[in-house]
N, C-alpha and C positions, 0 to 999 in steps of 0.2 A: 408551534410548527418548528420542526427541526431542519437544520441545513446539512445536507449530505455532500461530501466531496468524493467524487468517483475518480480515482487516479489510475490512469491506464498507462502501462509501461511495456508496450509491445508494439512493434511496427506492423505486425501482421494484421490483415483484415479479420473480422470476427469469425468467419466460417473456416479460417485456416489456423485459428489459435484455440487450443484446448482451454487455455486460461480464460479467454473471452467467452467461449462456449459454456463456461461454468459461471463466470461473473455476470453475464447478461441475464440469464434466468434468475439469478439471485436478485439482481436489481429490479427486474420485472415483478418478482414476488414482493419485494419490499415496497415498491410503488403501489401495488394493489392493496397492501395492508396499511399503507400510510399515505393516502392520496393528498393530504395537505402538506406534506413535507416537500422541501425544495431540493432538487438534485442538481449540482453543478458538476459537469464533466471536465476533467483536465487531462487531455491526451498529451503526454509529455513529448511525444514526437511531433505532433502538430504544433505544440508550443515552442518547439526547437530549444528545449532546455539544453544548455551547454555547460561544460566544466568551467569552474571558476578560473579566471585568469588574474593577472596581477592587478589590473584596474578594478575588477570586481571585488577582489579581496580587500583592496584599499577602501572601496565604497562601502563594503560590509561594515567597516568600523567607523566610517566618517559621514555617511550620507543616509539619513533615515528615509529618503525617497528612492533609494536604490532598488533595483529589480529584486534583490534578495529580501529586502524589507517588505516589498509589495507581496511577494509570494508567501512570506512568513505570516503576514497579517491575514491574508486570505485563508491560510491554513488554520489559524487561530479562530477565525470566525465560524468555522464548521463545527458541528456537534458530533458527527459520525463520519467515518472514513472507510471507503471501500478501495483497497489497493489491489489492482489486478496486475500481477507481475509474475512471469514464469521464472523458473530456475534456469539461469544461464551460467555455465561454468562454476557450479557450486554456490552461486550467490544470485543476487538480483541483477537485472540489466543495468549497465553502467549509467544510463540516463536517469534511473531512479536514484542512484547514489548521488548524482549531480543535483537532483531535485532536493534531496535531503540537505545537501550543502547550502541550498537556497533558503531553507526554512529553519535551520538551527541558528538562530540569531539572538545574541545577547540582548536582554531587555524586552524581547518579544516572546520567545518560547522557553527561555531559561534565563537565569541570572546567577551571579556569583554571590555567595554569602561567606561569612567567616568559617562556616562548616564545609564549604565547597560549593560546587554548582547545584542549583535547585531548579527543577522543572516548574514552569509557570502555568502549566495546564492541568496540574493536579486538582482533585476535588471538583472538577467541572463536569463529571459524568460523561466524558467523551468515550466513544467506542471505536475500535478498529477491527476490520476483518481483512486478512490477507488471503486472497484467492490466487491459486497458483497451479501450474502444471509442471510436472517433473518428468524428464525422459526416463529416469531410472527410479529405483526404490531407495529413498533416503530417510524415510520415517523410522526405519528400524534396521537392524542388522549392521554389518561392517561399514556400510556406506553412510550411516547416520552421522558419523563424525565429520563428514565432508559437507553437510548441510549448513551453509552459512548465511543464506539469504533471509530466511524466516527469523533466525536468531538475530541477525543484524537489525531487521525492522523492529523486533520486540525491544531490543536494546535502545534504539533511537527513540521509540515512542515512550519507553519507560524513563529515559533521560528527560523528556519534556513533561513527564508527569502522567502520561496515559498508560494505565495498566490493564484496562479492559480490552484485551487483544485476543482475537480468535484466528484460527487458521483453517482454511478449507482447501484441500489439495487432492488432485488426481495424479497418480504416479504410474510409471511404466509406459508412458505414451510412445517411447521410441523403440521399445523392444518386444512388448506384448503384441500378439496378433491383433490386427485392426478390429476384428469382430469383438475381441475381449475388451479392447480399449473403449469401443462405443458402448458396450454393455456396462462397463464401469462408469462411464460418463453419465449414462442415464441414471444410475444409482446415486451418483454424486449430485446430479441436478435435483433429485428428490430431497437429498440431504440439505442442499442449498436453500430450497424453498422452506424447509422446516426452520432452518437457522434464521432466515429472513423474517419469519413471523415473530421472532423474539429479539431481533436486532434493533 
């Protein structure tokens, strides 16, 4: 039985979020195909994840019972990760960056060696999928250079040793006609279901 960590990084309700309207069908399809797996949902806004302050930074290095160590250990315990996070201002929502600051912990998700830092989650067959909605088109063309959210998450996961990383994106939600967006969403939901069968 695998443990899935479903990380939600959007304050909008499901019906108002293209990201969640894509991630929820993915999760539903995954559950249907893997009924024995355990899914733990972490809504970063409900959890009120906050930016690290001076006390938290101190505890990060001195207290193994700190909130950062707790979140980091919970992250390590999962086998697969569904990250539902839209593109905001070319990157991920800041609350997701703050969550990353909670889980990048020396001795838990990485360590230092004579050759430099080393991810501790390598060779554990962990998987990540980043599901996202983007208002514009950033997968190709001149705007591709501005896409920093998916690249950031790939770099973070790779740093910890997780290299099996997929991305599922719906784009153009802010400027395409609503009818076209809904049509595109239906196509992406079908794609999500197919990916879920292999995830």
